[in-house]
C-alpha positions in Angstrom: -4.9 -52.2 3.7 -3.8 -49.8 1.0 -6.7 -50.7 -1.1 -9.0 -49.9 1.7 -7.3 -46.6 2.2 -7.6 -45.6 -1.4 -11.3 -46.5 -1.6 -12.0 -44.4 1.5 -10.0 -41.3 -0.3 -12.2 -41.9 -3.4 -15.3 -41.7 -1.2 -14.2 -38.5 0.6 -13.2 -37.0 -2.8 -16.7 -37.6 -4.0 -18.3 -36.1 -1.2 -15.8 -33.2 -0.9 -14.6 -32.3 -4.2 -12.4 -29.4 -2.9 -10.1 -31.8 -1.2 -8.6 -32.9 -4.5 -6.2 -29.9 -4.3 -3.9 -29.0 -1.7 -4.4 -25.3 -0.2 -1.7 -22.8 -1.6 -1.0 -21.9 2.0 -0.6 -25.4 3.2 2.8 -27.1 2.8 3.1 -30.9 1.5 3.9 -32.9 4.4 7.2 -35.0 3.3 8.3 -36.1 6.7 7.5 -40.0 6.6 7.9 -40.0 10.3 4.6 -38.4 10.6 2.7 -40.9 8.5 1.4 -44.5 9.5 4.1 -47.1 9.2 2.3 -48.8 6.3 2.3 -45.6 4.5 5.9 -44.7 5.3 7.1 -47.9 3.7 5.5 -46.8 0.3 7.7 -44.5 -1.6 4.9 -43.7 -4.1 2.6 -42.4 -1.7 1.9 -38.7 -1.2 0.2 -37.4 2.0 -2.0 -34.0 1.5 -3.8 -32.1 4.2 -7.2 -31.2 3.6 -8.1 -27.5 3.1 -11.2 -25.5 1.9 -10.1 -22.5 -0.1 -13.6 -21.5 -0.6 -14.5 -20.8 3.1 -11.9 -19.5 5.8 -14.4 -20.2 8.3 -15.0 -23.6 7.5 -11.1 -24.0 7.3 -10.8 -22.7 11.1 -13.8 -25.1 12.1 -12.7 -28.4 10.2 -9.5 -29.9 11.2 -6.9 -30.9 8.6 -7.4 -34.5 7.8 -4.4 -36.3 5.9 -5.5 -37.8 2.6 -3.3 -40.5 1.0 -3.2 -40.8 -2.5 -0.8 -43.0 -4.6 1.1 -41.3 -7.2 -0.8 -43.0 -9.9 -4.2 -41.9 -8.5 -3.1 -38.2 -8.4 -1.8 -38.1 -11.9 -5.0 -39.9 -13.1 -7.1 -37.3 -11.0 -5.2 -34.4 -12.7 -5.6 -35.5 -16.2 -9.5 -36.4 -15.8 -10.6 -33.2 -13.6 -10.8 -30.0 -15.5 -9.2 -26.7 -14.5 -10.7 -25.0 -11.8 -13.0 -22.0 -12.5 -11.7 -18.6 -11.5 -13.0 -17.7 -8.2 -14.7 -14.4 -8.3 -14.2 -13.7 -4.6 -10.4 -13.7 -5.1 -10.2 -10.1 -6.5 -12.4 -8.9 -3.8 -10.3 -10.5 -1.0 -7.0 -9.3 -2.8 -4.8 -7.3 -0.3 -3.9 -4.1 -2.0 -0.9 -2.2 -1.0 -1.5 0.8 1.2 -1.0 4.0 -0.7 0.6 7.2 0.8 -2.7 8.8 1.5 -3.3 5.8 4.0 0.1 6.5 5.9 1.3 9.4 7.9 1.9 12.7 5.8 5.4 13.5 4.6 4.5 17.2 5.3 1.9 19.5 7.5 1.4 22.4 5.1 4.8 24.1 5.7 6.2 21.9 8.2 8.4 18.9 6.7 8.2 15.6 8.6 10.5 12.8 8.5 8.1 10.6 6.8 8.7 9.9 3.2 7.4 8.2 0.2 8.3 4.5 -0.4 10.2 3.5 -3.3 8.3 4.0 -6.6 5.4 6.0 -5.1 4.5 9.3 -6.7 2.1 11.9 -5.4 0.9 15.1 -6.9 -0.7 18.1 -5.2 -2.6 21.2 -6.3 -4.7 24.0 -4.4 -4.8 27.2 -3.4 -4.8 29.7 -0.3 -7.5 32.3 0.1 -7.4 35.4 2.3 -10.3 35.5 4.6 -9.9 39.4 5.8 -11.4 40.5 9.0 -12.3 44.0 7.6 -13.7 45.5 4.3 -10.3 46.6 3.0 -10.0 43.2 0.7 -12.2 42.1 -2.0 -13.8 38.9 -1.1 -12.0 36.6 -3.7 -8.9 38.4 -3.7 -5.2 37.6 -2.6 -5.0 34.0 -3.6 -2.0 31.8 -3.6 -1.9 29.0 -6.0 0.4 25.9 -5.5 1.5 22.7 -7.4 3.7 19.9 -6.0 4.7 16.3 -7.1 7.1 14.1 -5.1 8.5 10.8 -6.2 10.1 8.0 -3.8 13.5 7.0 -5.6 14.0 4.6 -2.7 12.6 4.2 0.5 14.8 6.6 2.0 15.4 9.1 -1.0 12.5 11.4 -2.5 13.0 14.0 -5.0 10.2 16.8 -6.1 9.1 19.7 -7.9 7.5 22.7 -5.9 5.9 26.0 -7.1 3.2 28.7 -6.1 2.1 31.9 -7.3 0.4 35.1 -5.9 -0.7 37.7 -8.3 -2.7 40.5 -6.7 -2.0 43.5 -4.5 -0.4 44.0 -1.2 -2.5 45.6 1.5 -0.8 48.3 3.7 -2.9 50.0 6.3 -0.7 53.2 6.3 1.1 55.3 3.5 -1.6 54.1 1.1 -1.9 50.9 -0.9 1.3 49.0 -1.3 0.3 48.6 -5.2 0.6 45.3 -7.2 2.4 42.4 -6.2 3.3 39.1 -8.0 5.6 36.4 -6.8 6.4 33.2 -8.5 8.7 30.6 -6.8 9.4 27.3 -8.3 12.4 24.6 -8.0 13.4 21.1 -6.9 13.6 19.6 -3.4 15.6 16.6 -2.2 14.9 14.6 0.9 16.8 11.7 2.5 16.0 10.0 5.7 19.2 9.6 8.0 17.9 7.6 10.8 14.9 5.3 11.0 13.9 3.1 13.8 10.6 1.9 15.2 10.1 5.2 17.4 12.2 7.7 15.7 13.1 8.9 12.3 15.4 11.6 11.1 16.0 13.3 7.5 17.4 16.0 5.7 15.5 18.3 3.1 17.1 21.0 0.7 15.3 22.9 -1.8 16.8 25.4 -4.4 14.5 27.6 -6.2 14.0 30.7 -8.1 11.9 33.7 -6.8 10.4 36.3 -9.4 9.2 39.3 -7.8 7.0 41.9 -9.6 6.1 44.9 -7.3 5.6 48.6 -6.9 8.9 50.3 -6.0 6.7 51.6 -2.8 6.3 48.2 -1.5 9.7 48.0 0.2 11.6 50.7 2.2 14.6 52.7 1.1 14.6 52.0 -2.5 17.8 52.8 -4.5 17.9 56.5 -5.6 18.8 55.4 -9.0 15.9 53.2 -9.4 12.8 54.4 -11.2 9.6 54.9 -9.8 6.8 52.4 -10.4 6.8 48.6 -10.9 9.9 46.5 -11.1 10.5 42.8 -11.6 13.5 40.8 -10.5 14.5 37.1 -10.5 16.7 35.9 -7.4 17.6 32.3 -6.1 16.4 31.3 -2.7 16.6 28.1 -0.7 16.0 26.3 2.6 17.7 23.4 4.4 15.9 21.6 7.0 16.3 18.5 9.5 13.0 17.1 10.1 12.6 14.7 13.3 9.6 12.6 13.8 8.7 10.6 17.1 6.0 7.9 16.9 4.1 8.3 20.4 1.9 5.6 19.3 0.8 3.9 15.9 -1.5 6.9 15.2 0.1 9.8 16.8 3.3 11.4 15.8 5.3 14.4 17.1 7.4 16.4 14.8 10.3 18.9 15.2 12.0 20.6 12.2 14.8 23.1 12.9 16.1 24.7 9.7 17.5 27.8 7.9 16.1 29.9 5.0 18.0 31.9 2.5 16.5 34.9 0.9 18.2 38.1 -0.6 19.4 40.8 2.0 18.1 43.4 -0.4 16.3 44.0 -3.8 16.9 47.2 -5.5 18.5 48.5 -2.7 15.5 47.9 -0.4 15.9 45.7 2.7 14.5 42.0 2.1 14.0 39.0 4.2 17.7 37.8 4.2 18.8 34.7 5.8 17.1 33.4 9.0 16.6 30.3 11.2 13.6 28.7 11.8 12.3 25.9 14.1 9.0 24.1 13.7 7.1 21.9 15.8 3.8 20.0 15.4 1.4 16.9 15.6 -0.2 14.6 13.1 -3.0 12.2 14.5 -4.2 9.4 12.3 -7.7 9.0 13.6 -8.3 6.4 10.7 -6.8 5.5 7.4 -9.0 8.2 6.0 -8.8 10.8 8.3 -5.7 12.8 9.7 -5.7 15.8 12.0 -2.6 18.2 12.3 -1.3 21.4 13.5 2.1 23.2 13.8 3.6 26.2 14.6 7.1 27.9 13.1 9.0 30.3 14.8 11.9 32.3 12.9 14.9 34.0 14.6 18.1 35.6 13.6 19.2 38.4 11.7 16.4 38.2 9.0 12.7 38.1 9.2 9.9 36.7 7.3 7.4 39.7 6.8 7.8 43.3 6.9 5.9 46.0 8.8 3.1 48.0 7.0 3.9 51.3 8.9 7.5 51.8 7.9 8.3 48.6 5.7 10.9 47.3 8.3 11.8 43.6 8.1 10.3 42.0 11.2 9.4 38.2 12.4 5.9 36.6 12.8 5.1 33.3 14.5 3.4 31.1 11.8 0.6 28.7 12.7 -1.2 25.9 10.9 -4.2 23.9 11.6 -6.0 21.5 9.3 -7.5 18.0 8.6 -6.5 15.4 5.6 -9.3 13.3 4.3 -8.9 10.6 1.8 -11.8 10.2 -0.6 -10.4 6.8 -1.5 -6.7 5.5 -1.3 -6.0 7.3 -4.5 -7.3 10.9 -4.0 -7.6 13.0 -0.8 -8.4 16.6 0.1 -6.6 18.6 2.5 -8.3 21.6 4.0 -6.3 24.1 6.5 -6.1 27.4 8.2 -2.8 29.3 8.4 -1.1 32.8 8.4 1.7 31.7 6.1 2.1 33.3 2.6 3.0 30.5 0.5 3.3 26.6 0.1 6.8 25.9 -1.0 9.6 25.0 1.5 10.8 28.9 1.3 7.6 31.0 0.7 5.7 28.8 3.2 8.0 30.2 6.0 7.0 33.5 5.2 4.0 35.4 7.0 1.5 36.8 4.9 2.8 40.4 4.3 2.5 42.9 5.2 2.3 42.3 9.2 1.7 38.5 8.9 -1.9 38.8 10.5 -4.1 37.7 7.8 -6.1 34.8 8.3 -5.9 32.5 5.2 -8.1 29.2 4.5 -6.4 26.6 2.3 -7.2 23.7 0.4 -5.3 21.1 -1.7 -6.0 18.0 -3.3 -3.8 15.1 -3.3 -3.6 12.4 -6.2 -1.4 9.4 -5.9 -0.2 8.1 -9.2 -0.6 4.4 -9.7 2.3 2.9 -11.6 1.5 -0.6 -11.5 1.4 -0.9 -7.6 -2.2 -1.8 -7.8 -3.6 0.5 -5.1 -7.4 -0.1 -4.1 -10.1 1.9 -5.8 -11.9 2.2 -2.5 -11.4 1.2 1.1 -13.6 -1.6 0.9 -11.4 -3.0 -1.8 -14.6 -4.1 -3.9 -14.9 -3.9 -7.4 -16.9 -1.4 -9.1 -20.4 -2.6 -9.8 -20.9 -2.2 -13.8 -23.3 0.8 -14.4 -26.7 0.1 -15.8 -28.0 2.1 -18.7 -29.7 4.6 -16.7 -26.9 5.1 -14.3 -24.8 5.9 -17.3 -26.9 8.7 -18.5 -27.1 10.3 -15.0 -23.4 10.7 -15.4 -24.2 13.9 -17.7 -25.0 17.2 -15.7 -28.1 19.1 -15.9 -28.6 22.4 -17.5 -27.8 24.4 -14.3 -27.1 21.5 -11.9 -24.3 19.6 -11.5 -24.5 15.7 -11.2 -23.6 14.0 -8.0 -22.0 11.1 -9.8 -18.4 11.1 -11.3 -16.8 9.5 -14.2 -15.2 6.2 -14.1 -11.4 6.3 -14.0 -9.7 7.4 -17.3 -13.0 8.2 -18.9 -13.7 11.5 -20.6 -16.8 13.5 -21.2 -17.2 16.6 -23.5 -20.0 19.2 -23.5 -21.0 22.0 -25.9 -23.6 24.4 -25.9 -25.2 27.8 -27.6 -27.9 29.9 -26.2 -29.8 32.9 -27.5 -28.7 36.3 -26.3 -24.8 35.5 -27.0 -24.4 32.5 -24.5 -21.9 29.7 -25.1 -20.4 27.1 -23.1 -17.8 24.2 -23.3 -16.6 21.7 -20.9 -14.2 18.8 -20.7 -14.1 16.3 -18.0 -11.9 13.6 -17.1 -12.2 10.6 -14.5 -9.0 10.8 -12.5 -10.4 8.0 -10.2 -13.9 6.4 -9.7 -14.6 9.1 -6.9 -13.1 12.1 -8.6 -13.1 14.1 -11.9 -11.1 17.2 -13.3 -13.0 19.5 -15.4 -12.0 22.2 -17.8 -14.6 25.0 -18.3 -15.1 27.7 -20.9 -17.9 30.2 -20.8 -19.4 33.2 -22.5 -22.3 34.5 -20.5 -25.3 35.9 -22.4 -27.4 39.0 -21.9 -24.4 41.1 -20.9 -26.3 44.1 -22.5 -29.2 43.6 -20.1 -27.7 43.1 -16.9 -25.5 44.9 -14.4 -21.9 44.9 -14.5 -21.9 44.5 -10.9 -23.8 41.1 -11.3 -20.8 39.3 -13.1 -17.3 39.4 -13.0 -17.0 40.5 -16.5 -18.3 40.5 -20.0 -15.6 38.5 -21.5 -14.8 34.7 -21.9 -14.4 33.0 -18.8 -11.8 29.9 -18.4 -11.4 27.7 -15.2 -10.8 24.5 -13.9 -12.8 22.4 -11.4 -12.6 19.5 -9.1 -15.5 17.3 -8.1 -15.4 14.5 -5.5 -18.0 11.8 -4.7 -18.4 10.7 -1.3 -21.6 8.6 -1.7 -22.7 6.5 -4.4 -26.2 5.3 -4.4 -25.2 2.9 -7.6 -22.9 1.1 -5.2 -25.4 0.6 -2.1 -25.3 3.9 -0.5 -28.4 5.5 0.5 -28.0 8.4 -2.0 -25.3 10.0 -4.1 -23.2 12.8 -2.5 -20.6 15.1 -4.3 -18.6 18.3 -3.9 -17.5 20.5 -6.7 -15.1 23.4 -6.5 -14.1 25.7 -9.5 -11.8 28.5 -9.9 -12.6 30.7 -12.7 -10.7 33.6 -14.4 -11.7 36.5 -16.9 -9.9 36.5 -20.0 -10.4 40.2 -20.4 -8.2 42.6 -18.3 -9.9 45.2 -16.0 -7.0 47.7 -15.8 -3.9 45.7 -15.1 -5.6 42.7 -13.5 -7.8 39.8 -14.3 -11.1 39.2 -12.2 -11.4 35.8 -11.0 -14.3 34.1 -9.4 -14.8 30.9 -7.1 -17.7 28.4 -7.5 -18.8 25.8 -5.5 -21.7 23.1 -5.4 -22.7 20.3 -3.2 -24.9 17.9 -5.6 -27.2 15.3 -3.7 -29.3 13.1 -5.8 -31.7 10.3 -5.0 -33.2 7.8 -7.4 -37.0 7.4 -6.4 -37.3 4.7 -9.0 -35.3 3.5 -12.1 -37.0 6.3 -14.0 -37.1 9.2 -11.7 -34.0 11.0 -10.0 -34.2 14.0 -7.8 -31.6 16.3 -6.7 -31.0 19.0 -4.2 -28.0 21.0 -5.0 -26.7 23.8 -2.5 -24.3 26.0 -4.7 -22.9 29.5 -4.5 -20.9 31.7 -6.7 -18.5 34.4 -5.4 -16.3 37.4 -7.0 -14.9 40.5 -5.3 -17.4 41.2 -2.5 -20.4 39.7 -4.4 -21.8 36.4 -2.9 -24.7 34.8 -4.8 -26.0 31.6 -3.0 -28.9 29.4 -3.9 -30.3 25.8 -3.4 -31.1 24.0 -6.6 -33.8 21.6 -6.9 -33.9 19.2 -9.9 -35.7 16.3 -11.4 -34.7 13.9 -14.1 -37.7 11.8 -15.5 -36.9 9.2 -18.0 -39.9 8.8 -20.5 -38.0 6.1 -22.3 -34.7 4.9 -22.5 -34.3 7.6 -25.4 -35.8 10.6 -23.8 -35.6 12.5 -20.6 -37.7 15.4 -19.1 -35.3 17.6 -17.0 -36.7 20.6 -14.8 -34.5 22.5 -12.3 -35.3 25.4 -10.0 -32.7 27.6 -7.8 -34.1 30.0 -5.5 -31.3 32.5 -4.6 -31.1 33.1 -1.0 -28.7 36.4 -1.3 -29.5 39.2 -3.5 -30.8 38.3 -7.1 -33.4 36.7 -9.2 -34.4 32.7 -9.1 -32.7 30.8 -11.7 -35.0 28.0 -13.6 -34.4 25.7 -16.7 -36.4 23.0 -18.1 -35.9 20.8 -21.3 -35.6 17.6 -23.1 -32.8 15.3 -23.5 -32.3 12.8 -26.5 -30.1 10.0 -26.0 -29.4 7.9 -29.2 -27.2 5.8 -26.7 -25.8 6.0 -23.3 -22.9 8.0 -24.0 -24.5 10.6 -26.1 -27.4 13.1 -25.3 -28.7 16.0 -27.2 -30.6 18.8 -25.2 -32.8 21.5 -26.1 -33.8 23.9 -23.1 -35.3 27.1 -22.1 -33.8 28.9 -19.0 -33.4 32.6 -17.6 -29.9 31.5 -16.4 -27.1 33.5 -18.3 -24.7 30.3 -18.6 -24.4 26.7 -18.0 -21.2 27.0 -15.6 -20.1 28.7 -12.6 -21.4 32.0 -11.8 -23.8 31.8 -14.9 -26.0 29.3 -13.0 -26.9 31.4 -10.2 -27.2 34.5 -12.2 -30.6 35.3 -13.9 -31.3 37.5 -16.9 -34.6 39.5 -17.6 -35.7 37.3 -20.5 -36.0 33.7 -21.2 -33.0 32.0 -23.1 -33.4 29.1 -25.4 -30.5 26.9 -26.0 -29.2 23.6 -27.4 -26.2 21.6 -26.3 -24.6 18.2 -26.9 -23.2 15.7 -24.4 -20.8 12.9 -25.1 -19.0 10.5 -23.0 -15.8 8.5 -24.1 
């Protein structure tokens, strides 16, 4: 009888080799009461259930059949059978931990929630607020607040972080003339601890201690000290806030928030009234429609003796209701972007509860990028948790930007790219890019525009060297199976030469869209715009990259300018000794290879050379 069973099992083993090993999920049956009587009498017999680890569907359809092996047979089989080859689908099916960007947010711009980072999670943020005035009294790209934050989950219930923002422009007062220059720099630490947590309700406490550096004109505030001198002054004062966020889970996707607190500012500065101490209560909601998208809104109401703004007519301290509406979008589990509208002044737990002064009625549009730093957690690179397909030689060469059009592709995680160029008429450029994630890259840009003696000063932000940073995101990738490649680039650029007492800044944005008609031919359509002061220069770039051979590409680009200004064109050859190295020779009428220079034309043709190197 035992011989018959062993022979039967051997035949099954030949027909179904995968049954030689037990499933990792299936327990070994050691209860001899469930075995047949003859088997139970043999102590050397091991009973294993059949399980097919290759196909889950087959596992569901095929009942588990007990196989009976003797101890000698099992040992012999283990010695004779080679180690199983690694399963290529194992990494694809690996369940990665959810990142903070896939959870409900820990704050809604200036409203703290009771949600917190888990132990070991680290999230960084950077962005800016831009005033969009309803009148012509403010330059188009003036009045910006820049911010940076980083938070670390020490434990599941304790979180620490750094927060900071800076405003360096002028205050607009409709009466009593211009309020003059204004600079505020606030920075400090914040601590957050969760007091209560349950399935429905969470309550926490958040405290922040910061320093506020204020540089302003003495005319900005009322009742200046008679002993103080006129003109600009600079002071540094401690500020802080204490808040008690409460979050209620209406459903798995919808949360309601209520956050009372108190904010501490100085009562006076140089003898003039300041915001003082005031209480604040905020309420809002966050609706996570998917693991990628979160919609939110909140209002903040100050009350008490102090205030969160001042009146432009008499400089008296007043209180203004704050509001914010926005959307969070996760490009991938490691990087997201938040776009929101608000009337608040700053972004820290203290300045975020001030209304934009004076009067607090300015409309602001904000954008912040969020990056979850992976310290061994193993967050997924994309929401499908699929491995990145290796880039072909042609795809690697298309990581380089064109002469005046950005590539829709982004660098792989951890990779660098460098570009340097020179042109006739005095143009020069340098760019350094870094792959933050597979779908996002950071860029540093330095440019000197050419032909400054032949174009109007009104056409450019300045004649000096320009330096700035950019973020480029990729939403679709043709190399990974999407119908086309789609990206988004946003750059903030500043002059290095002062105009009076201030530096002129510019914004640049581009929406690169590319499609490979064939392995040799790639076309692109790039809506783009450059903005500084009240100047807006908008165009739609059209480009082609034709591979003549593996080592040579022909590039042609043309950008019709839809606003005032001449159309921009460029054409040239790209030599590629290898996929990560390219030498360019080109002709163009663009005054530069970055930012505003790619949408501004000079009267004559500019000839140039550049080198591109991917590390």
